[in-house]
TIGU-314308 format. One record per residue (C-alpha): y, x, z; residue number from 1. Coordinates in pm, 1 decimal. Example, Ala and Ser with C-alpha at 12.3 -4.5 7.8 and 13.67 -1.06 7.14 Angstrom:
! TIGU-314308
[pt [-450.0,1230.0,780.0],1]
[pt [-106.0,1367.0,714.0],2]
END
This chain:
! TIGU-314308
[pt [12293.3,6413.5,12364.3],1]
[pt [12188.6,6751.7,12265.7],2]
[pt [11900.1,6836.9,12480.6],3]
[pt [12053.3,7089.0,12654.9],4]
[pt [12326.5,6961.5,12748.6],5]
[pt [14814.3,5672.9,12587.1],6]
[pt [15121.8,5779.3,12752.2],7]
[pt [15116.4,6123.9,12881.0],8]
[pt [15333.2,6218.5,13204.6],9]
[pt [15439.8,6523.3,12993.1],10]
[pt [15458.1,6611.1,12645.8],11]
[pt [15152.7,6711.8,12463.8],12]
[pt [15333.9,6967.4,12270.8],13]
[pt [15320.4,7250.1,12519.1],14]
[pt [15630.2,7139.0,12725.4],15]
[pt [15610.9,7229.9,13128.2],16]
[pt [15440.4,7567.5,13077.3],17]
[pt [15442.3,7858.3,13323.2],18]
[pt [15347.5,7861.6,13704.3],19]
[pt [15662.4,7602.2,13791.1],20]
[pt [15631.5,7385.8,13517.2],21]
[pt [15241.9,7330.1,13581.3],22]
[pt [15280.3,7291.0,13959.1],23]
[pt [15584.6,7037.3,13916.2],24]
[pt [15343.8,6863.0,13653.6],25]
[pt [15051.9,6824.0,13871.7],26]
[pt [15253.2,6729.8,14165.6],27]
[pt [15134.2,6365.8,14292.0],28]
[pt [15469.5,6233.3,14359.9],29]
[pt [15589.3,6317.1,13989.1],30]
[pt [15289.9,6113.0,13834.6],31]
[pt [15236.3,5746.3,13792.4],32]
[pt [15006.5,5570.2,14040.6],33]
[pt [14655.6,5600.4,13894.3],34]
[pt [14568.3,5262.8,14047.3],35]
[pt [14847.3,5081.2,13872.3],36]
[pt [14818.7,5236.4,13517.9],37]
[pt [14740.7,4995.3,13269.5],38]
[pt [14386.5,4965.3,13136.6],39]
[pt [14259.8,4891.9,12761.9],40]
[pt [13968.8,4662.4,12652.4],41]
[pt [13859.8,4604.7,12318.0],42]
[pt [13651.7,4320.9,12281.0],43]
[pt [13373.5,4446.8,12055.4],44]
[pt [13331.3,4748.4,12255.6],45]
[pt [13310.7,4543.3,12577.5],46]
[pt [13066.7,4300.3,12444.9],47]
[pt [12822.6,4579.6,12377.6],48]
[pt [12877.5,4730.6,12727.6],49]
[pt [12810.3,4379.8,12893.5],50]
[pt [12477.7,4386.8,12671.2],51]
[pt [12368.3,4707.1,12719.6],52]
[pt [12483.9,4883.0,13065.9],53]
[pt [12239.7,4817.5,13358.3],54]
[pt [12372.3,4648.6,13647.8],55]
[pt [12468.0,4885.9,13921.7],56]
[pt [12629.0,5175.3,13804.6],57]
[pt [12998.5,5248.8,13836.3],58]
[pt [13167.8,5435.6,13562.7],59]
[pt [13439.3,5423.6,13299.0],60]
[pt [13417.9,5410.3,12933.5],61]
[pt [13672.6,5546.5,12663.6],62]
[pt [13696.1,5492.1,12286.6],63]
[pt [13974.7,5593.5,12054.7],64]
[pt [14051.8,5580.1,11661.3],65]
[pt [14288.0,5773.8,11471.2],66]
[pt [14453.6,5916.2,11760.7],67]
[pt [14503.6,5597.2,11949.3],68]
[pt [14321.8,5471.1,12273.5],69]
[pt [14126.3,5168.7,12179.1],70]
[pt [13921.7,5105.0,12480.7],71]
[pt [13962.1,5241.2,12864.2],72]
[pt [13819.5,5064.3,13131.7],73]
[pt [13597.0,5087.0,13411.2],74]
[pt [13280.5,4900.5,13543.0],75]
[pt [13123.4,4853.1,13878.6],76]
[pt [13253.7,5061.8,14167.4],77]
[pt [13394.6,5390.7,14212.3],78]
[pt [13352.3,5392.0,14610.1],79]
[pt [13113.3,5143.4,14709.2],80]
[pt [13170.0,5188.1,15087.7],81]
[pt [13582.7,5104.0,15009.7],82]
[pt [13476.7,4878.6,14742.3],83]
[pt [13698.9,5081.0,14520.6],84]
[pt [13669.5,4979.6,14139.7],85]
[pt [13618.3,5224.4,13876.7],86]
[pt [13915.4,5259.2,13649.1],87]
[pt [14058.3,5445.1,13361.1],88]
[pt [14216.3,5677.4,13592.2],89]
[pt [13928.0,5740.8,13834.1],90]
[pt [13853.5,6131.6,13861.7],91]
[pt [13496.8,6221.1,13805.9],92]
[pt [13314.5,6555.0,13834.6],93]
[pt [13280.5,6627.2,13438.2],94]
[pt [12971.7,6854.4,13517.3],95]
[pt [12880.9,7068.7,13221.3],96]
[pt [13158.6,6905.2,12981.4],97]
[pt [13345.4,7185.0,13171.1],98]
[pt [13217.7,7460.6,12907.2],99]
[pt [13425.6,7334.3,12633.5],100]
[pt [13747.7,7399.2,12861.6],101]
[pt [13616.3,7767.9,12942.4],102]
[pt [13525.2,7818.4,12567.8],103]
[pt [13883.3,7701.1,12499.0],104]
[pt [14018.5,7959.3,12721.4],105]
[pt [13851.1,8253.1,12544.8],106]
[pt [13964.6,8134.8,12216.0],107]
[pt [14321.0,8110.1,12337.2],108]
[pt [14304.1,8457.1,12459.1],109]
[pt [14183.3,8559.9,12101.8],110]
[pt [14451.5,8354.4,11966.6],111]
[pt [14704.5,8599.7,12211.1],112]
[pt [14534.6,8909.3,12064.2],113]
[pt [14358.7,9003.1,12404.3],114]
[pt [14017.2,9006.7,12322.4],115]
[pt [13779.4,8922.9,12039.4],116]
[pt [13460.9,8735.3,12070.3],117]
[pt [13261.7,9027.3,11913.6],118]
[pt [13369.7,9235.4,12203.5],119]
[pt [13109.1,9358.8,12413.5],120]
[pt [13110.4,9204.6,12782.9],121]
[pt [13100.6,9600.6,12932.9],122]
[pt [13481.2,9608.4,12803.7],123]
[pt [13576.7,9357.9,13063.8],124]
[pt [13300.1,9372.7,13341.0],125]
[pt [13282.8,9766.7,13354.3],126]
[pt [12944.7,9941.4,13316.2],127]
[pt [12657.9,9715.5,13266.0],128]
[pt [12274.3,9805.8,13214.3],129]
[pt [12129.3,9924.6,12927.3],130]
[pt [11956.5,9605.5,12848.7],131]
[pt [12277.6,9404.4,12828.7],132]
[pt [12520.4,9648.9,12662.9],133]
[pt [12433.1,9429.9,12327.7],134]
[pt [12570.0,9116.5,12492.8],135]
[pt [12908.4,9003.4,12355.4],136]
[pt [13141.3,8712.4,12430.4],137]
[pt [12994.3,8541.7,12136.0],138]
[pt [12651.3,8555.1,12278.4],139]
[pt [12775.8,8408.2,12617.3],140]
[pt [12947.2,8133.2,12440.8],141]
[pt [12633.5,8037.2,12234.4],142]
[pt [12386.7,8054.6,12508.3],143]
[pt [12223.1,8351.7,12311.8],144]
[pt [12281.0,8611.0,12578.7],145]
[pt [11960.2,8595.7,12749.9],146]
[pt [12097.5,8569.7,13065.8],147]
[pt [11843.1,8414.0,13296.8],148]
[pt [11982.3,8131.9,13535.7],149]
[pt [11657.3,8106.5,13752.5],150]
[pt [11783.7,8422.7,13916.7],151]
[pt [12082.8,8280.4,14035.1],152]
[pt [12161.1,8049.1,14324.1],153]
[pt [12238.3,7657.8,14310.2],154]
[pt [12597.1,7520.3,14252.9],155]
[pt [12691.8,7533.6,14606.3],156]
[pt [12567.3,7893.3,14719.9],157]
[pt [12880.4,8042.8,14867.8],158]
[pt [12894.4,8344.9,14621.7],159]
[pt [13216.8,8528.3,14514.4],160]
[pt [13299.7,8620.0,14166.0],161]
[pt [13195.4,8968.8,14194.2],162]
[pt [12864.4,8902.7,14354.5],163]
[pt [12808.6,8635.7,14079.9],164]
[pt [12872.0,8936.6,13816.7],165]
[pt [12650.2,9169.2,14008.5],166]
[pt [12362.6,8901.7,14004.1],167]
[pt [12413.6,8825.5,13633.6],168]
[pt [12397.2,9233.8,13560.1],169]
[pt [12106.4,9301.7,13753.0],170]
[pt [11916.6,9007.5,13681.9],171]
[pt [11598.7,9038.5,13388.7],172]
[pt [11700.9,8910.7,13076.4],173]
[pt [11474.9,8599.1,12923.7],174]
[pt [11519.1,8768.3,12582.4],175]
[pt [11706.9,9027.5,12382.4],176]
[pt [12085.1,8945.3,12340.3],177]
[pt [12143.5,8748.9,12027.7],178]
[pt [11749.0,8647.5,11963.6],179]
[pt [11716.1,8294.4,12123.4],180]
[pt [11894.3,7986.1,12254.1],181]
[pt [11844.6,7975.7,12618.8],182]
[pt [12123.0,7744.2,12795.8],183]
[pt [12285.6,7942.7,13034.2],184]
[pt [12518.7,7812.9,13343.9],185]
[pt [12542.2,8199.2,13458.7],186]
[pt [12669.8,8302.6,13126.4],187]
[pt [12971.5,8049.3,13120.7],188]
[pt [13064.2,8170.9,13470.9],189]
[pt [13081.1,8532.7,13343.0],190]
[pt [13309.3,8408.9,13081.8],191]
[pt [13522.6,8232.0,13326.6],192]
[pt [13524.9,8568.3,13531.6],193]
[pt [13661.5,8749.5,13193.4],194]
[pt [13917.9,8510.8,13153.0],195]
[pt [14047.0,8607.2,13474.8],196]
[pt [14037.3,8967.8,13426.1],197]
[pt [14212.1,8952.8,13115.4],198]
[pt [14453.7,8695.9,13195.5],199]
[pt [14554.9,8812.1,13539.9],200]
[pt [14532.2,8483.5,13692.4],201]
[pt [14277.7,8273.4,13840.1],202]
[pt [14038.4,8047.4,13618.2],203]
[pt [14170.3,7726.9,13715.0],204]
[pt [14543.5,7819.1,13699.0],205]
[pt [14494.2,7965.4,13342.6],206]
[pt [14324.4,7671.2,13209.5],207]
[pt [14617.7,7473.1,13345.7],208]
[pt [14880.7,7679.5,13195.1],209]
[pt [14752.8,7727.0,12883.3],210]
[pt [14517.2,7426.2,12794.0],211]
[pt [14545.9,7157.5,13060.4],212]
[pt [14921.3,7080.4,13120.5],213]
[pt [15025.1,7153.2,12733.8],214]
[pt [14781.6,6869.5,12657.1],215]
[pt [14913.8,6618.0,12892.8],216]
[pt [14630.2,6653.8,13142.7],217]
[pt [14780.7,6635.0,13485.6],218]
[pt [14461.2,6480.9,13628.2],219]
[pt [14212.1,6782.5,13544.6],220]
[pt [14116.2,7078.0,13750.3],221]
[pt [13961.3,7176.4,14072.5],222]
[pt [14211.9,7184.2,14352.8],223]
[pt [14556.9,7220.4,14159.1],224]
[pt [14616.3,6856.7,14101.1],225]
[pt [14696.8,6712.2,14400.8],226]
[pt [14419.8,6412.8,14442.5],227]
[pt [14475.0,6096.4,14593.5],228]
[pt [14135.2,6073.5,14779.8],229]
[pt [14087.6,5733.4,14669.4],230]
[pt [14118.0,5835.3,14280.3],231]
[pt [13825.7,6007.2,14308.1],232]
[pt [13497.9,5872.3,14272.8],233]
[pt [13161.8,5895.6,14499.7],234]
[pt [12850.1,6006.0,14372.5],235]
[pt [12532.1,5852.2,14433.6],236]
[pt [12167.1,5963.4,14428.9],237]
[pt [11864.8,5790.7,14260.1],238]
[pt [11796.5,5583.1,14602.4],239]
[pt [12167.3,5468.5,14592.5],240]
[pt [12246.9,5667.0,14874.9],241]
[pt [12625.6,5797.2,14885.8],242]
[pt [12668.0,6219.2,14832.2],243]
[pt [13028.1,6212.0,14876.2],244]
[pt [13286.7,6347.8,14643.6],245]
[pt [13280.5,6678.0,14427.8],246]
[pt [13480.3,6871.5,14647.5],247]
[pt [13298.3,6754.2,14982.5],248]
[pt [13037.2,6979.7,14902.8],249]
[pt [13068.8,7347.8,14977.6],250]
[pt [13348.1,7496.7,14787.8],251]
[pt [13583.8,7784.9,14832.7],252]
[pt [13907.3,7729.6,14911.0],253]
[pt [14034.4,7763.6,14537.1],254]
[pt [13740.5,7538.8,14406.7],255]
[pt [13336.4,7577.4,14356.7],256]
[pt [13192.6,7893.0,14432.3],257]
[pt [13086.3,8125.0,14135.0],258]
[pt [12760.3,7978.0,14017.0],259]
[pt [12954.9,7664.9,13905.3],260]
[pt [13267.3,7773.4,13826.1],261]
[pt [13360.8,7789.0,13492.2],262]
[pt [13023.9,7623.1,13369.4],263]
[pt [13075.3,7291.3,13560.2],264]
[pt [13248.4,7117.3,13857.8],265]
[pt [13589.3,7033.6,13679.3],266]
[pt [13728.7,6702.5,13810.4],267]
[pt [13898.3,6489.7,13501.3],268]
[pt [13990.3,6128.0,13442.3],269]
[pt [13864.1,5963.3,13137.0],270]
[pt [14242.3,5908.5,13064.9],271]
[pt [14296.3,6258.6,13063.4],272]
[pt [13970.7,6333.5,12830.3],273]
[pt [14127.0,6121.8,12569.0],274]
[pt [14414.4,6330.8,12579.1],275]
[pt [14218.2,6646.4,12553.8],276]
[pt [14047.4,6476.8,12218.3],277]
[pt [14402.2,6400.2,12108.0],278]
[pt [14522.2,6754.1,12151.1],279]
[pt [14206.9,6883.8,11949.7],280]
[pt [14310.5,6670.0,11659.0],281]
[pt [14623.4,6908.8,11590.8],282]
[pt [14704.7,7269.4,11624.2],283]
[pt [14968.0,7283.1,11904.3],284]
[pt [14707.9,7408.1,12147.6],285]
[pt [14445.9,7581.6,11980.6],286]
[pt [14470.9,7676.7,11611.9],287]
[pt [14292.7,7559.5,11312.4],288]
[pt [14103.3,7933.9,11316.9],289]
[pt [14007.3,7889.2,11707.4],290]
[pt [13874.8,7529.1,11678.6],291]
[pt [13670.2,7603.8,11363.5],292]
[pt [13490.2,7866.3,11573.0],293]
[pt [13451.2,7634.0,11868.4],294]
[pt [13300.4,7378.2,11617.9],295]
[pt [13091.6,7595.2,11388.3],296]
[pt [12723.8,7531.6,11433.4],297]
[pt [12635.5,7864.0,11516.9],298]
[pt [12294.9,7831.8,11666.1],299]
[pt [12007.0,7602.7,11566.9],300]
[pt [11867.5,7411.6,11884.6],301]
[pt [11622.4,7186.2,11761.7],302]
[pt [11604.8,6864.0,11543.4],303]
[pt [11427.2,6498.9,11545.6],304]
[pt [11414.2,6252.7,11285.1],305]
[pt [11771.6,6200.1,11138.6],306]
[pt [11927.1,6451.4,11333.6],307]
[pt [11984.4,6854.0,11372.7],308]
[pt [12102.8,6988.6,11662.7],309]
[pt [12319.4,7311.5,11694.2],310]
[pt [12553.4,7488.9,11940.7],311]
[pt [12896.6,7599.6,11886.2],312]
[pt [13129.0,7734.5,12151.4],313]
[pt [13087.0,7504.7,12425.5],314]
[pt [13021.6,7229.4,12234.8],315]
[pt [12707.0,7072.3,12098.1],316]
[pt [12719.8,7004.3,11714.1],317]
[pt [12461.5,6712.2,11564.4],318]
[pt [12438.2,6691.8,11213.0],319]
[pt [12322.9,6329.2,11153.7],320]
[pt [12291.6,6277.5,10781.1],321]
[pt [12595.1,6359.2,10591.1],322]
[pt [12820.0,6328.7,10913.2],323]
[pt [12904.8,6581.5,11206.7],324]
[pt [12921.8,6488.7,11559.7],325]
[pt [13082.7,6741.4,11807.7],326]
[pt [12978.9,6671.3,12148.3],327]
[pt [12865.1,6770.9,12472.8],328]
[pt [12718.5,6587.7,12779.6],329]
[pt [12679.7,6674.9,13145.2],330]
[pt [12485.4,6575.1,13449.2],331]
[pt [12384.9,6643.1,13797.4],332]
[pt [12150.1,6479.4,14027.7],333]
[pt [12400.3,6191.0,14065.8],334]
[pt [12647.8,6160.4,13787.1],335]
[pt [12589.5,6193.0,13404.0],336]
[pt [12864.5,6156.0,13128.6],337]
[pt [12917.2,6216.7,12756.2],338]
[pt [13183.3,6315.4,12547.6],339]
[pt [13164.2,6280.8,12168.6],340]
[pt [13393.1,6349.8,11894.1],341]
[pt [13331.8,6189.5,11515.1],342]
[pt [13563.1,6392.1,11320.8],343]
[pt [13473.1,6238.3,10962.8],344]
[pt [13573.4,5897.6,11122.8],345]
[pt [13838.0,6034.6,11371.7],346]
[pt [13702.0,5844.6,11656.8],347]
[pt [13584.4,5968.3,12006.8],348]
[pt [13366.6,5822.1,12303.5],349]
[pt [13375.1,5946.6,12642.2],350]
[pt [13188.5,5778.6,12919.1],351]
[pt [13050.7,5852.5,13242.7],352]
[pt [12904.5,5739.8,13562.1],353]
[pt [12912.3,5833.8,13930.1],354]
[pt [12552.6,5701.8,13929.9],355]
[pt [12307.3,5791.4,13660.4],356]
[pt [11989.2,5721.9,13776.6],357]
[pt [11818.0,5466.9,14018.2],358]
[pt [11443.6,5501.6,14068.2],359]
[pt [11250.2,5266.6,13891.6],360]
[pt [11553.3,5070.6,13728.0],361]
[pt [11791.6,5277.8,13531.2],362]
[pt [11842.5,5624.1,13345.7],363]
[pt [12189.6,5627.0,13179.3],364]
[pt [12069.4,5991.3,13062.2],365]
[pt [11793.0,5800.9,12876.0],366]
[pt [12055.2,5564.3,12720.6],367]
[pt [12302.1,5810.7,12617.8],368]
[pt [12240.1,5783.5,12224.1],369]
[pt [12213.1,5432.6,12257.5],370]
[pt [12551.1,5403.0,12467.7],371]
[pt [12773.2,5679.4,12250.5],372]
[pt [12689.3,5552.2,11917.7],373]
[pt [12703.0,5183.7,12008.0],374]
[pt [13027.8,5225.3,12129.7],375]
[pt [13152.8,5439.0,11834.8],376]
[pt [13020.4,5211.0,11571.4],377]
[pt [13236.6,4929.8,11745.4],378]
[pt [13543.9,5160.1,11756.9],379]
[pt [13503.8,5244.9,11381.2],380]
[pt [13474.5,4912.9,11251.7],381]
END
């Protein structure tokens, strides 16, 4: 909505940490079959969706209230060729919603005393050109570092971590650090590289060990989860032509190349995103201080009648009258999704589709606010 942008398998309290515990949790044989996991339907939410969603796209909607799952149900097909329905446990590319996990990774490292968001990036990536010496982690987290995405390649350009950093450091800044909001995927890829350098393990491995598995999220990641191929949604373009599953595009052996890694491309299920919401409601995975920093409206982005838009750390922050909405959307050429949390009412909405646009027929991006606020209203009742 910002213009830029159940029962767990394991305890959500941090058990199963460490490489061995993480690998066991992610092992397919140790998890319930996604196709048999129960779905949940709220009549009011379903009635609204039936009247509002266009005919054709596939996807899933999740709604929660007071930490409890109210609605988690698919609509349409996750794979039209195989006639596989979309479900609560279908895995989708969550696109730019990946950024909140990168931001949480930085917060986790700050909690451990291994960095501070005020640190300059030069502390972690080596000597930097004079124009970038003032860039801090805070700037990258809030899209105020000035990095220029137009000087990087597309999501599937086969580029290594070090080459991505080289491109970022040699690029011409759009603006001086800290002076202007300019949404930057490249900045979040740099943050993912810094996580690896500080933690000494791969980006996905760090997320799995420190955030995902402790939150009960065993169906979220790039390649570490052992995906059942029929669980992962096929994406469709504006003409309805199948574009395959996310990992069927050019990827490295350990996930997407580095112009996508850290800023997008994570796969997750709607049920896992509910688990992440639930983990954010207490302080067992991230401290209260870390969450205050993540959800703080650090930078003004824009406004429209009744709404003021800000950016926190990996999250958009919307002030709507006297209440706040913490949210982030994600989109690419084929899919679109939204994750919104309403702390004043302890409600959350996550919805996603593998076919967001149909030329001349529908555009779910344009229906985002209508869908999200409509689902939340019926969840809050």
